[in-house]
C-alpha positions as CSV (number, residue, x, y, z in Angstrom):
1,M,50.2,-76.0,16.7
2,R,53.3,-75.1,14.7
3,M,56.5,-74.1,16.4
4,R,58.2,-70.9,15.2
5,K,61.4,-71.5,13.4
6,K,64.4,-69.4,14.3
7,P,65.7,-67.2,11.4
8,K,69.2,-68.6,11.8
9,E,67.8,-72.1,11.3
10,I,66.0,-71.0,8.1
11,I,69.0,-69.3,6.6
12,C,71.4,-72.2,7.5
13,S,69.0,-74.7,5.9
14,F,68.7,-72.5,2.8
15,K,72.5,-72.3,2.5
16,Q,72.7,-76.1,2.6
17,T,69.9,-76.8,0.1
18,R,70.1,-73.7,-2.1
19,S,66.4,-74.2,-2.8
20,V,63.5,-72.2,-1.2
21,K,61.0,-75.0,-2.0
22,I,63.1,-77.7,-0.3
23,T,63.9,-75.5,2.7
24,A,60.2,-74.8,3.2
25,E,59.3,-78.4,2.9
26,L,62.0,-79.5,5.3
27,L,61.1,-77.0,8.0
28,G,57.3,-77.2,7.4
29,I,56.9,-73.5,6.7
30,N,55.6,-71.4,3.8
31,K,57.9,-70.4,0.9
32,T,57.1,-66.8,1.4
33,T,58.5,-67.0,5.0
34,V,61.8,-68.3,3.5
35,Y,61.9,-65.5,1.0
36,R,61.2,-63.0,3.7
37,W,64.0,-64.1,5.9
38,I,66.4,-64.3,2.9
39,R,65.5,-60.7,2.2
40,H,66.0,-59.7,5.8
41,S,69.4,-61.5,6.0
42,R,71.0,-59.7,3.1
43,S,73.0,-56.7,4.4
44,G,72.8,-53.3,2.8
45,W,75.9,-53.3,0.6
46,S,76.7,-57.0,0.1
47,N,74.6,-59.9,-1.1
48,H,76.0,-62.3,1.5
49,L,73.5,-64.0,3.8
50,R,74.0,-63.1,7.4
51,E,73.0,-65.6,10.1
52,N,72.9,-63.2,13.0
53,I,69.4,-61.9,12.3
54,Y,66.5,-61.7,14.7
55,R,62.8,-61.0,14.8
56,K,61.6,-57.5,15.4
57,S,59.8,-56.8,18.6
58,T,56.0,-56.6,18.4
59,K,55.9,-54.6,21.6
60,P,54.2,-51.2,21.2
61,K,56.7,-48.4,21.0
62,N,54.3,-45.6,22.1
63,I,51.6,-45.7,24.7
64,H,48.7,-43.4,24.1
65,Y,47.5,-41.9,27.4
66,K,44.6,-39.9,25.9
67,Y,41.9,-42.3,26.9
68,F,43.6,-43.1,30.2
69,Y,43.4,-39.5,31.3
70,Y,39.8,-39.2,30.1
71,I,38.7,-42.3,32.1
72,N,40.5,-41.0,35.2
73,F,38.8,-37.6,34.8
74,V,35.3,-39.3,34.5
75,F,35.9,-41.5,37.6
76,D,37.2,-38.5,39.6
77,Y,34.1,-36.5,38.7
78,L,31.7,-39.4,39.5
79,F,33.2,-40.3,42.8
80,Y,33.9,-36.7,43.9
81,F,30.3,-36.0,45.0
């Protein structure tokens, strides 16, 4: 199983090598991953590469209670009698 590489590690390696292909080979990751983190690291107004970037959370932002209320309603109805 591959270990996830930290974005800072990817950007620092790219700054040293200045080659996406070499960076990807050194870290054992895909070239598109390197390109993606380079794109994320560029700030809005300048083209400098920032190192203080982080992964976005994959945690759900919204919880849909529609089905939860429906299931509770059915159970309440079934066990009421």
